[in-house]
C-alpha positions as CSV (number, residue, x, y, z in Angstrom):
1,M,105.5,101.6,98.0
2,D,104.8,100.5,95.1
3,L,102.2,97.8,95.9
4,I,101.7,96.3,92.0
5,K,105.4,96.1,91.5
6,E,105.7,94.2,94.6
7,I,103.1,92.1,94.3
8,T,104.1,91.0,90.6
9,E,107.6,90.0,91.7
10,K,106.1,87.6,94.8
11,L,103.7,86.1,92.4
12,R,107.1,85.1,89.9
13,G,106.6,81.2,89.5
14,K,103.6,81.0,91.2
15,N,101.9,80.1,88.1
16,A,98.6,81.8,89.3
17,R,95.8,81.5,86.6
18,I,92.8,84.2,86.7
19,V,89.9,83.8,84.8
20,F,88.3,86.6,82.9
21,P,84.2,86.3,81.7
22,E,84.1,89.3,79.4
23,G,86.5,88.2,76.8
24,Q,84.8,90.5,74.5
25,D,85.7,94.0,75.9
26,K,88.6,95.9,74.6
27,R,90.2,96.7,78.3
28,I,89.9,93.0,79.4
29,L,91.3,91.3,76.2
30,G,94.1,94.2,76.0
31,A,95.1,93.6,79.6
32,C,95.0,89.7,79.5
33,A,97.5,90.3,76.5
34,R,99.9,92.4,78.1
35,L,99.6,89.9,81.1
36,S,100.2,86.6,79.0
37,E,103.0,88.7,77.5
38,E,104.7,89.3,81.0
39,G,104.4,85.4,82.0
40,I,103.5,86.6,85.6
41,I,99.9,85.4,85.3
42,T,98.1,83.0,83.2
43,P,95.0,85.0,81.9
44,V,91.9,82.5,80.6
45,V,89.6,84.4,78.2
46,L,86.0,83.7,78.3
47,G,83.4,84.3,75.4
48,K,82.0,83.5,72.2
49,R,84.2,83.1,70.1
50,S,83.2,85.4,66.9
51,E,82.9,87.8,69.4
52,V,86.4,87.8,70.9
53,E,87.8,86.9,67.6
54,A,86.2,90.4,66.3
55,T,87.9,92.8,69.5
56,A,91.3,90.9,69.2
57,K,91.4,91.7,65.7
58,E,90.3,95.5,66.4
59,I,93.1,96.1,68.8
60,G,95.6,94.1,67.5
61,V,95.6,91.1,69.8
62,D,96.7,87.7,68.9
63,L,94.3,85.5,70.4
64,S,96.5,82.5,69.6
65,K,98.5,83.7,72.3
66,L,96.0,83.4,74.7
67,E,94.3,80.5,76.4
68,F,90.4,81.1,75.1
69,V,87.5,79.0,76.3
70,D,84.6,79.0,74.4
71,I,81.6,77.7,76.8
72,D,79.4,76.7,73.9
73,T,82.2,73.8,73.0
74,S,84.1,73.6,76.2
75,D,85.3,69.9,77.1
76,K,84.3,70.9,80.9
77,F,80.9,72.4,80.2
78,D,78.9,68.9,81.5
79,E,81.4,68.8,84.2
80,L,81.1,71.9,85.8
81,V,77.4,71.8,85.1
82,E,77.1,68.4,87.3
83,A,79.7,70.1,90.0
84,F,76.6,73.4,90.1
85,V,74.2,71.2,90.7
86,E,75.5,69.2,93.8
87,R,77.0,72.7,95.0
88,R,73.5,74.3,94.7
89,K,71.8,71.3,96.6
90,G,68.4,71.1,95.2
91,K,68.2,74.6,94.2
92,A,69.0,74.0,90.4
93,T,67.8,71.4,88.2
94,L,70.5,69.7,85.4
95,E,68.6,71.5,82.8
96,D,68.8,74.7,85.0
97,A,72.3,74.5,85.3
98,Q,72.8,74.2,81.9
99,K,71.4,77.2,80.9
100,I,73.0,78.9,83.9
101,L,76.2,77.8,83.0
102,K,76.1,79.9,79.5
103,T,76.6,82.9,81.7
104,P,80.6,83.5,81.9
105,N,80.4,84.5,85.0
106,Y,78.7,81.8,86.3
107,F,80.7,79.8,84.4
108,G,84.0,81.5,85.5
109,T,83.0,81.0,88.8
110,M,82.8,77.1,88.6
111,M,86.3,76.9,87.1
112,V,87.5,78.7,90.0
113,F,85.4,77.0,92.9
114,K,86.6,73.2,90.6
115,G,90.4,74.5,90.7
116,Y,90.8,75.2,86.8
117,A,91.2,78.9,87.8
118,D,93.0,80.6,91.1
119,G,90.9,83.6,91.0
120,L,88.3,85.7,88.5
121,V,87.9,89.0,87.7
122,S,85.0,90.5,86.3
123,G,82.6,93.7,86.1
124,A,84.3,95.9,83.0
125,A,80.9,95.9,81.2
126,G,78.8,93.9,83.9
127,T,77.1,94.9,87.5
128,T,78.6,93.9,90.6
129,A,75.8,92.0,91.5
130,D,76.5,89.8,88.0
131,T,79.7,89.3,89.4
132,V,79.3,88.8,93.1
133,R,75.9,86.7,92.8
134,P,77.8,83.8,91.2
135,A,80.6,83.9,93.9
136,L,78.3,83.7,97.0
137,Q,76.4,81.2,95.5
138,I,79.3,79.0,94.5
139,I,82.2,80.3,96.6
140,K,80.6,81.1,99.1
141,T,81.8,82.9,102.4
142,V,84.4,81.6,104.9
143,P,83.3,80.4,108.1
144,G,82.6,83.5,110.5
145,M,81.7,85.7,107.8
146,S,77.8,86.3,106.5
147,K,78.4,88.7,104.0
148,T,81.3,89.5,101.3
149,S,82.5,93.4,101.3
150,G,84.3,95.6,99.1
151,A,87.6,97.0,99.9
152,F,89.8,99.5,97.9
153,F,93.3,99.8,98.7
154,M,94.3,103.5,98.0
155,V,97.9,104.3,96.6
156,R,99.6,107.3,96.0
157,G,103.4,107.4,96.1
158,D,104.6,105.7,99.2
159,E,101.4,105.8,100.9
160,M,98.7,103.3,101.1
161,Y,95.4,102.6,102.9
162,L,92.3,100.4,102.8
163,M,88.8,101.7,102.7
164,A,85.7,99.4,102.9
165,D,83.2,98.8,102.1
166,C,82.7,100.7,99.3
167,A,81.0,98.4,97.0
168,I,78.5,96.0,98.3
169,N,76.3,96.4,101.7
170,I,74.4,99.3,101.4
171,D,73.1,100.2,104.9
172,P,75.3,97.7,107.1
173,D,74.3,97.0,110.5
174,A,76.4,96.8,113.7
175,D,77.4,93.0,112.7
176,D,77.6,93.8,109.6
177,L,80.6,96.7,110.0
178,A,82.5,94.2,112.6
179,E,82.6,91.9,109.7
180,I,83.9,94.2,107.4
181,A,86.4,95.4,110.2
182,V,87.6,92.1,110.9
183,A,87.8,91.1,107.0
184,S,89.6,94.2,105.9
185,D,92.1,93.5,108.9
186,K,93.0,90.1,106.8
187,T,93.1,91.9,103.6
188,A,95.7,94.8,105.2
189,R,97.7,92.0,106.6
190,Q,97.8,90.0,103.5
191,F,99.4,92.8,101.5
192,G,102.0,93.6,103.7
193,M,100.4,96.6,105.9
194,D,100.3,96.7,109.9
195,P,96.8,97.7,110.2
196,K,95.1,100.5,112.2
197,I,91.7,100.3,111.7
198,A,89.6,103.5,112.2
199,M,85.5,103.0,112.2
200,L,84.3,106.1,110.8
201,S,81.1,108.5,111.7
202,F,80.5,112.1,112.4
203,S,81.3,112.0,115.8
204,T,83.9,110.8,117.3
205,K,83.8,109.3,121.1
206,G,80.2,111.0,122.0
207,S,80.7,113.9,120.8
208,A,77.3,113.9,119.0
209,S,74.4,111.4,119.8
210,H,72.1,109.4,117.2
211,E,71.5,106.1,116.5
212,L,73.5,106.0,113.6
213,V,76.5,106.9,116.0
214,D,75.3,103.9,118.0
215,K,76.0,101.4,115.2
216,V,79.6,102.3,114.7
217,T,80.1,102.0,118.3
218,Q,78.4,98.9,118.9
219,A,80.4,97.4,115.8
220,T,83.3,98.5,117.4
221,E,82.6,96.8,120.4
222,K,81.3,93.3,118.2
223,A,84.7,93.7,116.4
224,H,87.1,93.7,119.1
225,K,85.4,90.4,120.5
226,M,85.6,88.9,117.1
227,N,89.3,89.3,117.0
228,P,90.7,91.3,120.7
229,D,94.3,91.5,118.6
230,M,93.2,94.1,116.2
231,A,94.3,97.9,116.4
232,L,90.7,99.2,116.1
233,D,89.0,102.3,117.4
234,G,85.6,104.2,117.1
235,E,83.7,105.9,116.4
236,L,86.0,108.6,114.8
237,Q,85.6,111.2,112.8
238,F,88.1,111.0,109.7
239,D,90.4,114.1,110.5
240,A,90.8,112.2,114.1
241,A,91.8,109.0,112.8
242,F,94.0,110.4,110.2
243,V,95.4,113.6,111.7
244,P,97.6,113.0,114.9
245,A,97.4,116.5,116.4
246,I,93.2,116.4,116.0
247,G,93.7,112.6,117.0
248,E,95.6,113.3,120.0
249,K,92.9,116.2,120.7
250,K,89.3,114.3,120.1
251,A,90.6,110.9,121.3
252,P,93.7,111.2,123.8
253,G,95.5,107.8,124.3
254,S,93.9,106.0,121.1
255,E,96.7,104.2,119.3
256,V,94.4,104.3,116.3
257,A,93.3,107.9,116.6
258,G,95.8,110.1,114.2
259,H,97.3,107.2,112.7
260,A,94.8,105.3,111.2
261,N,95.5,103.2,107.9
262,V,92.5,101.2,107.1
263,F,88.9,103.0,107.2
264,V,85.8,101.4,107.7
265,F,82.5,103.3,106.3
266,P,79.5,103.6,108.3
267,S,77.2,103.1,105.1
268,L,78.4,102.0,101.4
269,E,77.0,105.6,100.7
270,A,79.7,107.5,102.7
271,G,82.6,104.5,101.5
272,N,81.8,105.0,97.5
273,I,81.5,108.7,98.1
274,G,84.5,108.6,100.2
275,Y,86.9,106.9,97.9
276,K,86.6,108.1,94.8
277,I,87.0,111.8,96.5
278,G,90.4,110.2,97.3
279,Q,91.0,109.1,93.7
280,R,89.8,112.5,91.8
281,F,90.5,115.3,94.5
282,G,93.5,113.2,96.1
283,G,95.3,111.6,93.3
284,F,95.3,108.1,94.6
285,D,95.1,105.0,92.3
286,A,91.9,103.1,93.5
287,I,92.9,99.3,93.3
288,G,89.5,97.4,93.4
289,P,86.9,96.6,94.8
290,V,88.9,93.9,96.1
291,L,86.1,91.1,97.5
292,Q,86.8,90.2,101.0
293,G,85.5,87.3,103.0
294,L,85.3,84.6,100.4
295,N,86.4,81.1,100.1
296,S,88.4,82.2,96.8
297,P,89.0,85.4,95.5
298,V,86.5,86.5,93.1
299,N,87.1,90.4,92.0
300,D,85.1,93.2,90.7
301,L,86.2,96.2,88.1
302,S,84.1,99.3,88.1
303,R,82.7,99.5,84.8
304,G,84.3,102.8,84.1
305,C,87.9,100.8,84.7
306,N,90.8,101.1,82.1
307,E,93.2,98.6,80.8
308,D,96.1,99.5,83.8
309,E,93.2,98.7,86.5
310,V,92.2,95.6,84.6
311,V,96.4,94.5,84.9
312,S,96.3,95.7,88.8
313,L,93.1,94.2,90.2
314,A,94.3,90.8,88.3
315,K,97.4,90.8,90.1
316,V,95.9,91.3,93.2
317,T,93.2,88.9,92.8
318,A,95.9,86.6,92.3
319,A,98.2,87.5,95.0
320,Q,95.0,86.7,97.4
321,A,95.0,83.0,96.0
322,K,99.1,82.5,96.0
323,L,100.7,84.7,98.7
């Protein structure tokens, strides 16, 4: 399964517009030039004109062929400032908003909120918090979700898996893990997977006793109540979740054990380490993090990303909005 190739074909004619707040970054600008030339996505580049022009000249990109917005001279600035004040409902004055929206991530997120773009991709130069904070304040989470979470598509040849939360919630409680499972089920289905979700732990079906194990078993129960139709089981060790023979031995009768393709980690520590081991040891392409549970797609790049990863995440973001 070539996930990005399939997405590319499905996006033809959808006219997806994705905003990139970090136009001064070489990887971002190079990816935007590629996306523009391909014609599947219209990239909207933000930044100070002098900085973006300097980067464009350095890497040989013709900026005149891209849709570029300089926040300082944008004719949408006043409109977005007023909309931000209204959206924040007394938490920001007009003067506050004028300062805040000079920040590209905030300006770009407001573009998504007002419908001038379908989604946003950022994080190549900034932190996850720089991307997520405006999204939570402006886009906000869908009904039934209290938090967002970060999932990675792990792709290698014909194999594709989803891992979460690998980016956002440091120490999720049972309620958080249940939400992450429900959101991951939706993400997997949106991208053509038949999700079988494993709630991971260092224990399988009571093989160990600890409050951390209890957290996962409680999360499993809560997730089932939130969406009884999900194929989900826990608590499961990774080998019991992934290897059929071990799954049959450790969790006989489970429809998920040994066949899982969506993995919910018990903590950010475990999730972040786990996906990076898969990426570096296993040779998987890690696409993400895809932020789950938001009303509109806003996705966060790794600061170690390359240009290809920017292109891939942009297409995933467009697919979230259009497919």
